[in-house]
mmCIF file of the N, C-alpha and C atoms, coordinates in Angstrom:
data_MODEL
# 
_entry.id   MODEL 
# 
loop_
_atom_site.group_PDB 
_atom_site.id 
_atom_site.type_symbol 
_atom_site.label_atom_id 
_atom_site.label_alt_id 
_atom_site.label_comp_id 
_atom_site.label_asym_id 
_atom_site.label_entity_id 
_atom_site.label_seq_id 
_atom_site.pdbx_PDB_ins_code 
_atom_site.Cartn_x 
_atom_site.Cartn_y 
_atom_site.Cartn_z 
_atom_site.occupancy 
_atom_site.B_iso_or_equiv 
_atom_site.pdbx_formal_charge 
_atom_site.auth_seq_id 
_atom_site.auth_comp_id 
_atom_site.auth_asym_id 
_atom_site.auth_atom_id 
_atom_site.pdbx_PDB_model_num 
ATOM 1   N N  . MET A 1 1  ? 0.889  -1.151 -0.065 1.00 0.00 ? 1  MET A N  1 
ATOM 2   C CA . MET A 1 1  ? -0.108 0.119  0.058  1.00 0.00 ? 1  MET A CA 1 
ATOM 3   C C  . MET A 1 1  ? 0.789  1.238  0.007  1.00 0.00 ? 1  MET A C  1 
ATOM 4   N N  . THR A 1 2  ? 0.559  2.167  -0.868 1.00 0.00 ? 2  THR A N  1 
ATOM 5   C CA . THR A 1 2  ? 1.304  3.370  -0.890 1.00 0.00 ? 2  THR A CA 1 
ATOM 6   C C  . THR A 1 2  ? 0.738  4.483  0.046  1.00 0.00 ? 2  THR A C  1 
ATOM 7   N N  . PRO A 1 3  ? 1.681  5.370  0.527  1.00 0.00 ? 3  PRO A N  1 
ATOM 8   C CA . PRO A 1 3  ? 1.203  6.451  1.544  1.00 0.00 ? 3  PRO A CA 1 
ATOM 9   C C  . PRO A 1 3  ? 0.114  7.253  1.003  1.00 0.00 ? 3  PRO A C  1 
ATOM 10  N N  . ASP A 1 4  ? -0.033 7.512  -0.252 1.00 0.00 ? 4  ASP A N  1 
ATOM 11  C CA . ASP A 1 4  ? -1.089 8.427  -0.900 1.00 0.00 ? 4  ASP A CA 1 
ATOM 12  C C  . ASP A 1 4  ? -2.528 7.662  -0.782 1.00 0.00 ? 4  ASP A C  1 
ATOM 13  N N  . LYS A 1 5  ? -2.520 6.375  -0.415 1.00 0.00 ? 5  LYS A N  1 
ATOM 14  C CA . LYS A 1 5  ? -3.709 5.618  -0.424 1.00 0.00 ? 5  LYS A CA 1 
ATOM 15  C C  . LYS A 1 5  ? -4.223 5.328  1.051  1.00 0.00 ? 5  LYS A C  1 
ATOM 16  N N  . ILE A 1 6  ? -3.368 5.876  1.909  1.00 0.00 ? 6  ILE A N  1 
ATOM 17  C CA . ILE A 1 6  ? -3.663 5.706  3.395  1.00 0.00 ? 6  ILE A CA 1 
ATOM 18  C C  . ILE A 1 6  ? -4.536 6.893  3.777  1.00 0.00 ? 6  ILE A C  1 
ATOM 19  N N  . ILE A 1 7  ? -5.717 6.596  4.426  1.00 0.00 ? 7  ILE A N  1 
ATOM 20  C CA . ILE A 1 7  ? -6.605 7.657  4.853  1.00 0.00 ? 7  ILE A CA 1 
ATOM 21  C C  . ILE A 1 7  ? -6.172 8.027  6.282  1.00 0.00 ? 7  ILE A C  1 
ATOM 22  N N  . GLU A 1 8  ? -5.995 9.344  6.558  1.00 0.00 ? 8  GLU A N  1 
ATOM 23  C CA . GLU A 1 8  ? -5.667 9.766  7.848  1.00 0.00 ? 8  GLU A CA 1 
ATOM 24  C C  . GLU A 1 8  ? -6.822 9.918  8.674  1.00 0.00 ? 8  GLU A C  1 
ATOM 25  N N  . PRO A 1 9  ? -6.896 9.628  10.025 1.00 0.00 ? 9  PRO A N  1 
ATOM 26  C CA . PRO A 1 9  ? -7.825 9.910  10.934 1.00 0.00 ? 9  PRO A CA 1 
ATOM 27  C C  . PRO A 1 9  ? -8.058 11.461 11.115 1.00 0.00 ? 9  PRO A C  1 
ATOM 28  N N  . GLU A 1 10 ? -9.098 11.815 11.817 1.00 0.00 ? 10 GLU A N  1 
ATOM 29  C CA . GLU A 1 10 ? -9.199 13.335 12.046 1.00 0.00 ? 10 GLU A CA 1 
ATOM 30  C C  . GLU A 1 10 ? -8.515 13.432 13.478 1.00 0.00 ? 10 GLU A C  1 
ATOM 31  N N  . TRP A 1 11 ? -7.505 14.336 13.566 1.00 0.00 ? 11 TRP A N  1 
ATOM 32  C CA . TRP A 1 11 ? -6.811 14.512 14.657 1.00 0.00 ? 11 TRP A CA 1 
ATOM 33  C C  . TRP A 1 11 ? -7.338 15.864 15.467 1.00 0.00 ? 11 TRP A C  1 
ATOM 34  N N  . ILE A 1 12 ? -7.229 15.668 16.921 1.00 0.00 ? 12 ILE A N  1 
ATOM 35  C CA . ILE A 1 12 ? -7.589 16.852 17.718 1.00 0.00 ? 12 ILE A CA 1 
ATOM 36  C C  . ILE A 1 12 ? -6.316 17.146 18.438 1.00 0.00 ? 12 ILE A C  1 
ATOM 37  N N  . PHE A 1 13 ? -5.702 18.324 18.140 1.00 0.00 ? 13 PHE A N  1 
ATOM 38  C CA . PHE A 1 13 ? -4.422 18.612 18.727 1.00 0.00 ? 13 PHE A CA 1 
ATOM 39  C C  . PHE A 1 13 ? -4.682 19.284 20.166 1.00 0.00 ? 13 PHE A C  1 
ATOM 40  N N  . PRO A 1 14 ? -3.804 18.909 21.124 1.00 0.00 ? 14 PRO A N  1 
ATOM 41  C CA . PRO A 1 14 ? -4.009 19.441 22.534 1.00 0.00 ? 14 PRO A CA 1 
ATOM 42  C C  . PRO A 1 14 ? -3.337 20.710 22.881 1.00 0.00 ? 14 PRO A C  1 
ATOM 43  N N  . PHE A 1 15 ? -3.494 21.687 21.972 1.00 0.00 ? 15 PHE A N  1 
ATOM 44  C CA . PHE A 1 15 ? -2.860 23.059 22.191 1.00 0.00 ? 15 PHE A CA 1 
ATOM 45  C C  . PHE A 1 15 ? -3.315 23.813 23.490 1.00 0.00 ? 15 PHE A C  1 
ATOM 46  N N  . GLN A 1 16 ? -4.577 23.734 23.852 1.00 0.00 ? 16 GLN A N  1 
ATOM 47  C CA . GLN A 1 16 ? -5.166 24.515 24.963 1.00 0.00 ? 16 GLN A CA 1 
ATOM 48  C C  . GLN A 1 16 ? -4.462 24.055 26.255 1.00 0.00 ? 16 GLN A C  1 
ATOM 49  N N  . GLY A 1 17 ? -4.123 22.763 26.430 1.00 0.00 ? 17 GLY A N  1 
ATOM 50  C CA . GLY A 1 17 ? -3.486 22.295 27.728 1.00 0.00 ? 17 GLY A CA 1 
ATOM 51  C C  . GLY A 1 17 ? -1.972 22.312 27.748 1.00 0.00 ? 17 GLY A C  1 
ATOM 52  N N  . MET A 1 18 ? -1.299 22.934 26.653 1.00 0.00 ? 18 MET A N  1 
ATOM 53  C CA . MET A 1 18 ? 0.152  22.749 26.468 1.00 0.00 ? 18 MET A CA 1 
ATOM 54  C C  . MET A 1 18 ? 0.796  24.032 27.074 1.00 0.00 ? 18 MET A C  1 
ATOM 55  N N  . GLU A 1 19 ? 1.893  23.841 27.749 1.00 0.00 ? 19 GLU A N  1 
ATOM 56  C CA . GLU A 1 19 ? 2.754  24.902 28.320 1.00 0.00 ? 19 GLU A CA 1 
ATOM 57  C C  . GLU A 1 19 ? 3.930  24.994 27.325 1.00 0.00 ? 19 GLU A C  1 
ATOM 58  N N  . VAL A 1 20 ? 4.687  26.075 27.395 1.00 0.00 ? 20 VAL A N  1 
ATOM 59  C CA . VAL A 1 20 ? 5.757  26.213 26.558 1.00 0.00 ? 20 VAL A CA 1 
ATOM 60  C C  . VAL A 1 20 ? 6.866  25.000 26.792 1.00 0.00 ? 20 VAL A C  1 
ATOM 61  N N  . GLY A 1 21 ? 7.302  24.294 25.869 1.00 0.00 ? 21 GLY A N  1 
ATOM 62  C CA . GLY A 1 21 ? 8.126  23.180 25.997 1.00 0.00 ? 21 GLY A CA 1 
ATOM 63  C C  . GLY A 1 21 ? 7.523  21.816 25.938 1.00 0.00 ? 21 GLY A C  1 
ATOM 64  N N  . ASP A 1 22 ? 6.265  21.846 26.038 1.00 0.00 ? 22 ASP A N  1 
ATOM 65  C CA . ASP A 1 22 ? 5.441  20.596 25.918 1.00 0.00 ? 22 ASP A CA 1 
ATOM 66  C C  . ASP A 1 22 ? 5.323  20.096 24.485 1.00 0.00 ? 22 ASP A C  1 
ATOM 67  N N  . SER A 1 23 ? 5.292  18.809 24.215 1.00 0.00 ? 23 SER A N  1 
ATOM 68  C CA . SER A 1 23 ? 5.226  18.336 22.884 1.00 0.00 ? 23 SER A CA 1 
ATOM 69  C C  . SER A 1 23 ? 4.211  17.203 22.798 1.00 0.00 ? 23 SER A C  1 
ATOM 70  N N  . PHE A 1 24 ? 3.831  16.803 21.433 1.00 0.00 ? 24 PHE A N  1 
ATOM 71  C CA . PHE A 1 24 ? 2.989  15.682 21.243 1.00 0.00 ? 24 PHE A CA 1 
ATOM 72  C C  . PHE A 1 24 ? 3.541  15.132 19.917 1.00 0.00 ? 24 PHE A C  1 
ATOM 73  N N  . PHE A 1 25 ? 3.095  13.880 19.711 1.00 0.00 ? 25 PHE A N  1 
ATOM 74  C CA . PHE A 1 25 ? 3.665  13.090 18.516 1.00 0.00 ? 25 PHE A CA 1 
ATOM 75  C C  . PHE A 1 25 ? 2.388  12.594 17.776 1.00 0.00 ? 25 PHE A C  1 
ATOM 76  N N  . VAL A 1 26 ? 2.395  12.658 16.435 1.00 0.00 ? 26 VAL A N  1 
ATOM 77  C CA . VAL A 1 26 ? 1.267  12.308 15.565 1.00 0.00 ? 26 VAL A CA 1 
ATOM 78  C C  . VAL A 1 26 ? 1.975  11.353 14.601 1.00 0.00 ? 26 VAL A C  1 
ATOM 79  N N  . PRO A 1 27 ? 1.561  10.049 14.631 1.00 0.00 ? 27 PRO A N  1 
ATOM 80  C CA . PRO A 1 27 ? 2.073  9.108  13.629 1.00 0.00 ? 27 PRO A CA 1 
ATOM 81  C C  . PRO A 1 27 ? 1.417  9.454  12.251 1.00 0.00 ? 27 PRO A C  1 
ATOM 82  N N  . THR A 1 28 ? 2.209  9.636  11.022 1.00 0.00 ? 28 THR A N  1 
ATOM 83  C CA . THR A 1 28 ? 1.659  9.906  9.840  1.00 0.00 ? 28 THR A CA 1 
ATOM 84  C C  . THR A 1 28 ? 2.723  9.562  8.743  1.00 0.00 ? 28 THR A C  1 
ATOM 85  N N  . LEU A 1 29 ? 2.277  9.405  7.600  1.00 0.00 ? 29 LEU A N  1 
ATOM 86  C CA . LEU A 1 29 ? 3.168  9.419  6.322  1.00 0.00 ? 29 LEU A CA 1 
ATOM 87  C C  . LEU A 1 29 ? 3.025  10.630 5.514  1.00 0.00 ? 29 LEU A C  1 
ATOM 88  N N  . HIS A 1 30 ? 2.068  11.460 5.890  1.00 0.00 ? 30 HIS A N  1 
ATOM 89  C CA . HIS A 1 30 ? 1.767  12.665 5.140  1.00 0.00 ? 30 HIS A CA 1 
ATOM 90  C C  . HIS A 1 30 ? 2.409  13.889 5.893  1.00 0.00 ? 30 HIS A C  1 
ATOM 91  N N  . PHE A 1 31 ? 3.623  14.057 5.802  1.00 0.00 ? 31 PHE A N  1 
ATOM 92  C CA . PHE A 1 31 ? 4.395  14.972 6.640  1.00 0.00 ? 31 PHE A CA 1 
ATOM 93  C C  . PHE A 1 31 ? 4.003  16.316 6.478  1.00 0.00 ? 31 PHE A C  1 
ATOM 94  N N  . ALA A 1 32 ? 4.070  16.834 5.202  1.00 0.00 ? 32 ALA A N  1 
ATOM 95  C CA . ALA A 1 32 ? 3.763  18.190 4.878  1.00 0.00 ? 32 ALA A CA 1 
ATOM 96  C C  . ALA A 1 32 ? 2.394  18.557 5.160  1.00 0.00 ? 32 ALA A C  1 
ATOM 97  N N  . GLU A 1 33 ? 1.435  17.714 4.980  1.00 0.00 ? 33 GLU A N  1 
ATOM 98  C CA . GLU A 1 33 ? 0.055  18.068 5.329  1.00 0.00 ? 33 GLU A CA 1 
ATOM 99  C C  . GLU A 1 33 ? -0.112 18.015 6.778  1.00 0.00 ? 33 GLU A C  1 
ATOM 100 N N  . MET A 1 34 ? 0.462  17.209 7.530  1.00 0.00 ? 34 MET A N  1 
ATOM 101 C CA . MET A 1 34 ? 0.340  17.237 9.016  1.00 0.00 ? 34 MET A CA 1 
ATOM 102 C C  . MET A 1 34 ? 1.002  18.480 9.482  1.00 0.00 ? 34 MET A C  1 
ATOM 103 N N  . MET A 1 35 ? 2.180  18.839 9.083  1.00 0.00 ? 35 MET A N  1 
ATOM 104 C CA . MET A 1 35 ? 2.877  20.030 9.598  1.00 0.00 ? 35 MET A CA 1 
ATOM 105 C C  . MET A 1 35 ? 1.955  21.261 9.278  1.00 0.00 ? 35 MET A C  1 
ATOM 106 N N  . TYR A 1 36 ? 1.349  21.399 8.146  1.00 0.00 ? 36 TYR A N  1 
ATOM 107 C CA . TYR A 1 36 ? 0.529  22.501 7.816  1.00 0.00 ? 36 TYR A CA 1 
ATOM 108 C C  . TYR A 1 36 ? -0.632 22.521 8.665  1.00 0.00 ? 36 TYR A C  1 
ATOM 109 N N  . ALA A 1 37 ? -1.274 21.426 9.075  1.00 0.00 ? 37 ALA A N  1 
ATOM 110 C CA . ALA A 1 37 ? -2.388 21.289 9.940  1.00 0.00 ? 37 ALA A CA 1 
ATOM 111 C C  . ALA A 1 37 ? -1.983 21.688 11.324 1.00 0.00 ? 37 ALA A C  1 
ATOM 112 N N  . ILE A 1 38 ? -0.991 21.310 11.799 1.00 0.00 ? 38 ILE A N  1 
ATOM 113 C CA . ILE A 1 38 ? -0.409 21.666 13.147 1.00 0.00 ? 38 ILE A CA 1 
ATOM 114 C C  . ILE A 1 38 ? -0.161 23.162 13.125 1.00 0.00 ? 38 ILE A C  1 
ATOM 115 N N  . ASP A 1 39 ? 0.594  23.633 12.320 1.00 0.00 ? 39 ASP A N  1 
ATOM 116 C CA . ASP A 1 39 ? 0.879  25.141 12.163 1.00 0.00 ? 39 ASP A CA 1 
ATOM 117 C C  . ASP A 1 39 ? -0.336 25.897 12.156 1.00 0.00 ? 39 ASP A C  1 
ATOM 118 N N  . SER A 1 40 ? -1.434 25.570 11.381 1.00 0.00 ? 40 SER A N  1 
ATOM 119 C CA . SER A 1 40 ? -2.623 26.240 11.173 1.00 0.00 ? 40 SER A CA 1 
ATOM 120 C C  . SER A 1 40 ? -3.485 26.245 12.530 1.00 0.00 ? 40 SER A C  1 
ATOM 121 N N  . GLY A 1 41 ? -3.519 25.020 13.249 1.00 0.00 ? 41 GLY A N  1 
ATOM 122 C CA . GLY A 1 41 ? -4.159 24.897 14.372 1.00 0.00 ? 41 GLY A CA 1 
ATOM 123 C C  . GLY A 1 41 ? -3.471 25.768 15.488 1.00 0.00 ? 41 GLY A C  1 
ATOM 124 N N  . ALA A 1 42 ? -2.171 25.707 15.584 1.00 0.00 ? 42 ALA A N  1 
ATOM 125 C CA . ALA A 1 42 ? -1.456 26.472 16.599 1.00 0.00 ? 42 ALA A CA 1 
ATOM 126 C C  . ALA A 1 42 ? -1.829 28.048 16.430 1.00 0.00 ? 42 ALA A C  1 
ATOM 127 N N  . LYS A 1 43 ? -1.837 28.583 15.180 1.00 0.00 ? 43 LYS A N  1 
ATOM 128 C CA . LYS A 1 43 ? -2.068 29.917 14.951 1.00 0.00 ? 43 LYS A CA 1 
ATOM 129 C C  . LYS A 1 43 ? -3.491 30.318 15.260 1.00 0.00 ? 43 LYS A C  1 
ATOM 130 N N  . ARG A 1 44 ? -4.535 29.337 15.085 1.00 0.00 ? 44 ARG A N  1 
ATOM 131 C CA . ARG A 1 44 ? -5.852 29.712 15.522 1.00 0.00 ? 44 ARG A CA 1 
ATOM 132 C C  . ARG A 1 44 ? -5.933 29.723 17.003 1.00 0.00 ? 44 ARG A C  1 
ATOM 133 N N  . CYS A 1 45 ? -5.152 29.030 17.793 1.00 0.00 ? 45 CYS A N  1 
ATOM 134 C CA . CYS A 1 45 ? -5.118 29.009 19.135 1.00 0.00 ? 45 CYS A CA 1 
ATOM 135 C C  . CYS A 1 45 ? -4.207 30.173 19.727 1.00 0.00 ? 45 CYS A C  1 
ATOM 136 N N  . GLY A 1 46 ? -3.592 30.900 18.817 1.00 0.00 ? 46 GLY A N  1 
ATOM 137 C CA . GLY A 1 46 ? -2.642 31.934 19.409 1.00 0.00 ? 46 GLY A CA 1 
ATOM 138 C C  . GLY A 1 46 ? -1.294 31.602 19.912 1.00 0.00 ? 46 GLY A C  1 
ATOM 139 N N  . ILE A 1 47 ? -0.836 30.404 19.587 1.00 0.00 ? 47 ILE A N  1 
ATOM 140 C CA . ILE A 1 47 ? 0.353  29.951 20.039 1.00 0.00 ? 47 ILE A CA 1 
ATOM 141 C C  . ILE A 1 47 ? 1.296  29.667 18.833 1.00 0.00 ? 47 ILE A C  1 
ATOM 142 N N  . ARG A 1 48 ? 2.638  29.353 19.125 1.00 0.00 ? 48 ARG A N  1 
ATOM 143 C CA . ARG A 1 48 ? 3.483  29.002 18.061 1.00 0.00 ? 48 ARG A CA 1 
ATOM 144 C C  . ARG A 1 48 ? 4.002  27.654 18.347 1.00 0.00 ? 48 ARG A C  1 
ATOM 145 N N  . ALA A 1 49 ? 4.101  26.731 17.312 1.00 0.00 ? 49 ALA A N  1 
ATOM 146 C CA . ALA A 1 49 ? 4.557  25.441 17.416 1.00 0.00 ? 49 ALA A CA 1 
ATOM 147 C C  . ALA A 1 49 ? 5.661  25.220 16.454 1.00 0.00 ? 49 ALA A C  1 
ATOM 148 N N  . LYS A 1 50 ? 6.598  24.294 16.731 1.00 0.00 ? 50 LYS A N  1 
ATOM 149 C CA . LYS A 1 50 ? 7.664  23.894 15.900 1.00 0.00 ? 50 LYS A CA 1 
ATOM 150 C C  . LYS A 1 50 ? 7.576  22.363 15.655 1.00 0.00 ? 50 LYS A C  1 
ATOM 151 N N  . CYS A 1 51 ? 7.573  21.971 14.408 1.00 0.00 ? 51 CYS A N  1 
ATOM 152 C CA . CYS A 1 51 ? 7.378  20.551 14.080 1.00 0.00 ? 51 CYS A CA 1 
ATOM 153 C C  . CYS A 1 51 ? 8.640  19.967 13.477 1.00 0.00 ? 51 CYS A C  1 
ATOM 154 N N  . TYR A 1 52 ? 8.885  18.676 13.628 1.00 0.00 ? 52 TYR A N  1 
ATOM 155 C CA . TYR A 1 52 ? 9.961  17.924 13.051 1.00 0.00 ? 52 TYR A CA 1 
ATOM 156 C C  . TYR A 1 52 ? 9.406  16.454 12.765 1.00 0.00 ? 52 TYR A C  1 
ATOM 157 N N  . VAL A 1 53 ? 9.927  15.964 11.610 1.00 0.00 ? 53 VAL A N  1 
ATOM 158 C CA . VAL A 1 53 ? 9.746  14.466 11.319 1.00 0.00 ? 53 VAL A CA 1 
ATOM 159 C C  . VAL A 1 53 ? 10.607 13.779 12.291 1.00 0.00 ? 53 VAL A C  1 
ATOM 160 N N  . THR A 1 54 ? 10.067 12.732 12.979 1.00 0.00 ? 54 THR A N  1 
ATOM 161 C CA . THR A 1 54 ? 10.747 11.869 13.874 1.00 0.00 ? 54 THR A CA 1 
ATOM 162 C C  . THR A 1 54 ? 10.174 10.513 14.020 1.00 0.00 ? 54 THR A C  1 
ATOM 163 N N  . THR A 1 55 ? 10.711 9.758  14.883 1.00 0.00 ? 55 THR A N  1 
ATOM 164 C CA . THR A 1 55 ? 10.095 8.335  15.201 1.00 0.00 ? 55 THR A CA 1 
ATOM 165 C C  . THR A 1 55 ? 9.871  8.249  16.655 1.00 0.00 ? 55 THR A C  1 
ATOM 166 N N  . LYS A 1 56 ? 8.861  7.471  16.949 1.00 0.00 ? 56 LYS A N  1 
ATOM 167 C CA . LYS A 1 56 ? 8.587  7.072  18.383 1.00 0.00 ? 56 LYS A CA 1 
ATOM 168 C C  . LYS A 1 56 ? 8.058  5.549  18.332 1.00 0.00 ? 56 LYS A C  1 
ATOM 169 N N  . ASP A 1 57 ? 8.681  4.857  19.148 1.00 0.00 ? 57 ASP A N  1 
ATOM 170 C CA . ASP A 1 57 ? 8.336  3.318  19.155 1.00 0.00 ? 57 ASP A CA 1 
ATOM 171 C C  . ASP A 1 57 ? 8.244  2.799  17.803 1.00 0.00 ? 57 ASP A C  1 
ATOM 172 N N  . ASP A 1 58 ? 9.235  3.038  16.949 1.00 0.00 ? 58 ASP A N  1 
ATOM 173 C CA . ASP A 1 58 ? 9.293  2.461  15.737 1.00 0.00 ? 58 ASP A CA 1 
ATOM 174 C C  . ASP A 1 58 ? 8.210  2.921  14.658 1.00 0.00 ? 58 ASP A C  1 
ATOM 175 N N  . HIS A 1 59 ? 7.621  4.118  15.040 1.00 0.00 ? 59 HIS A N  1 
ATOM 176 C CA . HIS A 1 59 ? 6.526  4.784  14.067 1.00 0.00 ? 59 HIS A CA 1 
ATOM 177 C C  . HIS A 1 59 ? 7.098  6.011  13.697 1.00 0.00 ? 59 HIS A C  1 
ATOM 178 N N  . ILE A 1 60 ? 6.930  6.301  12.411 1.00 0.00 ? 60 ILE A N  1 
ATOM 179 C CA . ILE A 1 60 ? 7.402  7.479  11.795 1.00 0.00 ? 60 ILE A CA 1 
ATOM 180 C C  . ILE A 1 60 ? 6.303  8.568  11.918 1.00 0.00 ? 60 ILE A C  1 
ATOM 181 N N  . GLY A 1 61 ? 6.465  9.900  12.220 1.00 0.00 ? 61 GLY A N  1 
ATOM 182 C CA . GLY A 1 61 ? 5.574  10.852 12.294 1.00 0.00 ? 61 GLY A CA 1 
ATOM 183 C C  . GLY A 1 61 ? 6.115  12.173 12.557 1.00 0.00 ? 61 GLY A C  1 
ATOM 184 N N  . ILE A 1 62 ? 5.203  12.956 13.125 1.00 0.00 ? 62 ILE A N  1 
ATOM 185 C CA . ILE A 1 62 ? 5.577  14.487 13.371 1.00 0.00 ? 62 ILE A CA 1 
ATOM 186 C C  . ILE A 1 62 ? 5.577  14.670 14.900 1.00 0.00 ? 62 ILE A C  1 
ATOM 187 N N  . ARG A 1 63 ? 6.645  15.343 15.544 1.00 0.00 ? 63 ARG A N  1 
ATOM 188 C CA . ARG A 1 63 ? 6.562  15.718 16.784 1.00 0.00 ? 63 ARG A CA 1 
ATOM 189 C C  . ARG A 1 63 ? 6.392  17.280 16.800 1.00 0.00 ? 63 ARG A C  1 
ATOM 190 N N  . ALA A 1 64 ? 5.529  17.825 17.562 1.00 0.00 ? 64 ALA A N  1 
ATOM 191 C CA . ALA A 1 64 ? 5.299  19.316 17.603 1.00 0.00 ? 64 ALA A CA 1 
ATOM 192 C C  . ALA A 1 64 ? 5.604  19.810 19.001 1.00 0.00 ? 64 ALA A C  1 
ATOM 193 N N  . TRP A 1 65 ? 6.321  20.876 19.206 1.00 0.00 ? 65 TRP A N  1 
ATOM 194 C CA . TRP A 1 65 ? 6.628  21.402 20.374 1.00 0.00 ? 65 TRP A CA 1 
ATOM 195 C C  . TRP A 1 65 ? 5.962  22.842 20.408 1.00 0.00 ? 65 TRP A C  1 
ATOM 196 N N  . ARG A 1 66 ? 5.382  23.205 21.570 1.00 0.00 ? 66 ARG A N  1 
ATOM 197 C CA . ARG A 1 66 ? 4.993  24.509 21.753 1.00 0.00 ? 66 ARG A CA 1 
ATOM 198 C C  . ARG A 1 66 ? 6.189  25.430 22.220 1.00 0.00 ? 66 ARG A C  1 
ATOM 199 N N  . VAL A 1 67 ? 6.448  26.492 21.310 1.00 0.00 ? 67 VAL A N  1 
ATOM 200 C CA . VAL A 1 67 ? 7.655  27.332 21.613 1.00 0.00 ? 67 VAL A CA 1 
ATOM 201 C C  . VAL A 1 67 ? 7.353  28.594 22.089 1.00 0.00 ? 67 VAL A C  1 
ATOM 202 N N  . ARG A 1 68 ? 5.914  29.123 21.851 1.00 0.00 ? 68 ARG A N  1 
ATOM 203 C CA . ARG A 1 68 ? 5.606  30.463 22.506 1.00 0.00 ? 68 ARG A CA 1 
ATOM 204 C C  . ARG A 1 68 ? 4.174  30.454 22.731 1.00 0.00 ? 68 ARG A C  1 
# 
């Protein structure tokens, strides 16, 4: 199965409960789309997040940190 055929679930990001320095991980193969969704959600909540492609427990995805 190719990554473009995988359907992503609808994610709810925990921005409201995050302090500066907190992070969360989202497993995904659609890196650019997920980074855009995280950045857009952070802006709507009035915070700034920084995203990187990384792995956690042998799963590839995006880790997002609240930076401001």
